[in-house]
N, C-alpha and C positions, 0 to 999 in steps of 0.2 A: 528804769534801771539802765545803766550804761551797758553797752554791748560787751565791752571787755570784762566787766565784772560778771556778766551772765556767762560768758565763755569760760571764765576762770572757775565758776561754780559748777558748770555743766561738765567740764572735763573729768574731774574725779568721780562724779556720779556715773558717767558713761563707762569709765574704766571698771568700776565696781560691778556695774550691770553686765558688762561683757564677760568679766571673770565668772560671775555667778551663772550666766547662761552656758558658758563653755565648760565649767568644772563640776557643778552640782548634779548629783544623780537625779533622775526623773522617773516618772511612772507612765505606763501606758494602760489604756482600758483593756480589760480582759474580754476577748470575744466569747460569745456564748452566754448562757443563762447563769444566774446567780440567785442567792436568796433575795426575795423581793424586799427592797428597802428604798424608801423614797429619798433618804438623805445620802445614800452612798452608791457608788458604782464600783464594781470589783476591778481592782487594778493589780498589775504586776510591776515590780521595781526593776528598772534598768540601771546599768552602771553609769559612771560618769561619762559624758560625751567624749572627753579626751581619751578614755580607754575604749569605749564602745565603738568609736569611729574606725579604729584600726584592728579590732578583733571581732570575732563572731559572737555578739551578745544576743543570746536567745533564751531569756528566762521562761520557765514554764509555770503554769498555774492550773488549778482544778476548776473546770467549768461544768455546769449541768447541761445535759443534752436535750432537755425538754423546756419549753417556754413556761414561765411562771412556776419555777421549780419549788418543791417542798423537800424537807429533810427526808432522806431515803431514796430519792430519785437517782437514776444512773448519772455518773460523772465521767468525764474524760480529761486527760491531761492535754492542755493546749500550749503550744510553743508560740511565743510572741517575738517577732524579729524587731530588734531595736537599732540595728546598724544604720539604716537610712535616716531615722530621726536623730540619732547621735551625730551623724555627719552634718545634718542641717543645723543643729544646735551649735556644734563646734564652729562651723563657718560663720553663722550669725554672731556668735560671741566674739570671734576674732575681729569681725568687721566693726562691731560696736566698740570693742576695746581699742582698735586702731583709731577710730573716730574720736574717742575720748582722749587718747594720748595726743592726737594732733591738735585738738581744741585746747588742751592744757598747755601744750608746747607753744602755741601761738598767742596765748594770753599773756599780757604784760604782768610783770611782778609788781604788786602794789608797794 
């Protein structure tokens, strides 16, 4: 495959990937115990990195206080900070977006 054709195809893909990383809301694992399930980890949802990077995004979730919890065990509300992860995702998304825009700009029009 010709380098110019590869760059022309890679540019829009990187732009879309950068936008997805910078704009789509994400989840964080919930610290503490949860109902024991092999297929899932308890998670709490964070806002979009674009919003979370500039505001105090701290969602809360209910976690068990005992290991290997069962229904009826004591729970506690846990606050998960999302700000640092949001800033990282926003920065990474902007860098990938800029790389894709640059690759698309430098590719010759067929």
